[in-house]
C-alpha positions as CSV (number, residue, x, y, z in Angstrom):
1,M,-1.9,5.7,-53.3
2,S,-0.8,4.8,-49.9
3,A,2.3,7.2,-48.4
4,N,3.6,3.6,-47.0
5,K,4.0,1.8,-50.4
6,G,7.5,0.5,-51.0
7,K,8.3,0.8,-47.4
8,V,9.3,-2.1,-45.3
9,N,7.9,-1.9,-41.8
10,A,9.6,-2.8,-38.5
11,A,7.7,-5.9,-37.7
12,E,9.1,-7.4,-41.4
13,C,12.4,-6.4,-41.1
14,N,12.8,-8.0,-37.2
15,I,11.0,-11.3,-39.1
16,K,13.4,-11.0,-41.9
17,E,16.1,-10.8,-39.9
18,N,15.1,-13.7,-37.1
19,R,14.9,-15.9,-40.4
20,L,18.2,-14.6,-41.6
21,T,20.1,-15.1,-39.4
22,K,19.2,-18.0,-37.5
23,I,19.8,-19.5,-41.0
24,A,23.6,-17.7,-41.4
25,L,24.0,-19.1,-37.4
26,N,22.8,-22.7,-37.4
27,W,24.7,-23.0,-40.8
28,R,27.6,-22.3,-38.8
29,I,27.3,-23.7,-35.4
30,K,26.4,-27.0,-37.5
31,A,30.4,-26.8,-39.5
32,V,32.0,-25.8,-36.4
33,L,30.3,-27.9,-33.3
34,P,31.4,-31.1,-34.6
35,H,35.2,-29.9,-34.4
36,I,34.7,-28.7,-31.4
37,R,37.3,-30.3,-27.7
38,G,36.3,-30.2,-23.8
39,R,36.5,-26.5,-22.5
40,L,35.2,-24.2,-25.3
41,L,35.8,-20.4,-25.1
42,D,33.2,-18.3,-27.5
43,I,35.1,-15.4,-28.4
44,G,33.1,-12.5,-29.8
45,C,29.7,-15.2,-28.6
46,G,26.5,-13.0,-29.9
47,T,24.0,-14.1,-28.3
48,N,25.9,-17.3,-27.2
49,E,23.5,-19.8,-29.4
50,L,27.1,-21.7,-29.4
51,V,27.9,-22.4,-25.7
52,K,24.7,-23.4,-25.7
53,L,23.8,-25.7,-27.6
54,Y,27.2,-27.6,-27.5
55,M,27.4,-30.4,-24.9
56,G,30.8,-30.2,-22.9
57,E,31.4,-27.0,-20.6
58,G,32.1,-23.8,-22.0
59,V,32.3,-19.2,-21.8
60,G,30.6,-17.5,-24.4
61,T,32.3,-13.5,-23.9
62,D,31.6,-10.5,-26.4
63,V,32.6,-6.6,-26.0
64,Y,28.7,-5.8,-26.7
65,P,25.8,-6.7,-23.9
66,W,24.2,-9.1,-26.5
67,S,21.3,-11.4,-24.5
68,N,22.6,-14.7,-22.6
69,V,26.7,-13.5,-23.1
70,D,28.3,-15.1,-20.1
71,L,31.1,-12.5,-19.5
72,I,31.5,-9.2,-21.0
73,V,34.3,-7.8,-21.4
74,K,36.0,-4.4,-22.4
75,N,39.0,-6.1,-24.2
76,S,39.1,-9.8,-26.1
77,A,42.6,-9.4,-25.9
78,E,42.4,-9.4,-21.4
79,L,40.9,-12.2,-20.9
80,P,40.4,-12.8,-16.8
81,F,41.1,-16.2,-17.5
82,E,44.1,-18.2,-16.3
83,N,47.0,-19.6,-18.6
84,E,46.1,-22.8,-20.3
85,T,42.4,-23.2,-19.5
86,F,40.8,-24.0,-22.2
87,D,40.9,-26.5,-25.8
88,T,38.8,-25.2,-28.2
89,V,38.6,-21.1,-28.4
90,T,36.3,-20.4,-31.0
91,I,35.1,-17.1,-33.3
92,I,32.6,-17.7,-35.3
93,A,32.2,-14.7,-37.7
94,A,33.6,-11.9,-35.4
95,L,36.9,-11.8,-36.4
96,N,36.7,-8.9,-38.8
97,H,34.6,-6.8,-35.9
98,I,37.8,-7.0,-33.9
99,P,39.6,-4.2,-34.4
100,N,43.0,-5.3,-32.5
101,R,42.7,-9.3,-34.5
102,S,46.7,-11.1,-33.9
103,E,46.3,-9.3,-29.9
104,V,43.7,-11.3,-29.3
105,L,44.6,-14.2,-31.1
106,T,47.9,-14.0,-29.0
107,E,45.2,-14.5,-25.8
108,S,43.6,-16.6,-27.6
109,H,46.7,-19.0,-28.0
110,R,47.7,-18.3,-24.1
111,V,44.1,-19.0,-22.9
112,L,44.3,-22.6,-24.3
113,R,46.0,-25.6,-23.3
114,Q,48.9,-27.4,-25.6
115,N,47.5,-28.9,-28.2
116,G,44.3,-26.8,-27.4
117,R,42.7,-25.6,-30.9
118,I,41.2,-22.9,-32.6
119,I,38.3,-22.3,-34.9
120,I,37.2,-19.5,-37.0
121,T,34.4,-18.9,-39.1
122,M,34.6,-16.0,-42.1
123,I,33.3,-14.9,-45.2
124,S,34.9,-13.4,-47.7
125,P,35.2,-8.9,-47.8
126,K,33.3,-9.1,-50.9
127,V,30.9,-11.1,-50.4
128,S,30.6,-9.7,-46.4
129,R,29.5,-6.3,-48.6
130,M,27.1,-7.6,-50.2
131,W,25.0,-9.2,-47.3
132,H,25.6,-5.7,-45.2
133,F,24.1,-4.3,-48.0
134,F,21.4,-6.7,-48.9
135,C,20.6,-7.1,-44.7
136,K,21.4,-3.4,-43.7
137,L,17.3,-2.5,-43.4
138,W,17.4,-5.5,-40.4
139,D,20.6,-6.5,-39.2
140,V,20.6,-5.3,-35.5
141,D,24.8,-5.0,-35.6
142,Q,23.8,-2.1,-38.4
143,K,20.6,-0.6,-36.9
144,Y,22.1,-0.6,-33.2
145,R,25.4,-1.0,-32.4
146,R,27.4,-0.7,-36.6
147,M,30.8,-0.9,-37.6
148,K,33.1,0.7,-35.5
149,Q,37.0,1.8,-36.3
150,G,39.8,-1.4,-37.5
151,E,36.8,-3.2,-38.4
152,V,36.2,-4.6,-41.8
153,F,33.9,-6.4,-44.3
154,G,34.9,-10.2,-43.5
155,L,38.6,-11.0,-43.8
156,T,40.2,-13.1,-46.8
157,L,41.8,-17.1,-45.7
158,E,45.1,-15.3,-46.8
159,E,44.6,-13.0,-44.0
160,I,43.2,-15.5,-42.1
161,R,46.3,-17.9,-42.3
162,C,48.8,-15.5,-41.9
163,L,47.3,-13.6,-38.4
164,L,47.3,-17.9,-37.4
165,S,50.7,-18.3,-37.7
166,K,52.2,-14.6,-36.5
167,S,49.9,-16.0,-33.4
168,K,52.2,-19.6,-33.5
169,F,48.8,-21.2,-34.5
170,D,48.8,-24.4,-37.4
171,I,46.3,-25.1,-39.3
172,L,44.9,-28.5,-39.5
173,F,41.9,-28.1,-42.3
174,E,40.3,-25.8,-44.0
175,K,36.4,-26.5,-45.2
176,R,34.4,-24.1,-47.0
177,Y,30.6,-24.4,-46.4
178,V,27.1,-22.8,-47.5
179,L,28.0,-23.0,-51.3
180,G,31.7,-21.8,-50.7
181,R,30.5,-18.6,-49.4
182,N,32.2,-19.6,-45.5
183,C,34.9,-21.1,-44.6
184,L,35.9,-23.0,-41.5
185,T,39.1,-22.8,-40.2
186,V,40.3,-25.0,-37.5
187,A,44.3,-25.0,-36.3
188,K,46.0,-25.8,-33.2
189,K,48.2,-24.4,-30.9
190,R,52.1,-24.4,-31.7
């Protein structure tokens, strides 16, 4: 009997990570792209796929040095942009990883032009816990960066609505996608 029987090797993990991560990312991007208008700021951009696929002008920021990030910042609530610089701000599957969520949404409001919009995608805490448990063997976030203090496993729609309202955004619409497990929220600057 082999000592490695039942163990998953690193190459298998990377293949699974790439496939699952790319599928999830592609679903998110497909849901978000039709709602982007004008100049884009993607907060928590990860590998910056959304900005690369968007046909307009865009900037991807993150606090973690993923590959292809346009701008690494210390704090997403202190962005180096003038007031009213962007038409759309996106936070795709990242708001739960931002400990100072309210401050980041307030900063998003500041950098958005009048009638600007914010687009958020998020899964619920229950689905997030299942996803992270299932993917913990190969999820780069869990293997290397790990969850930091203040990060949570997903946010409920009520939590997102409350955060947006407090940050002076009015929800335009919400849409569930990926078998109802993800939610897309589009709101405009009040």
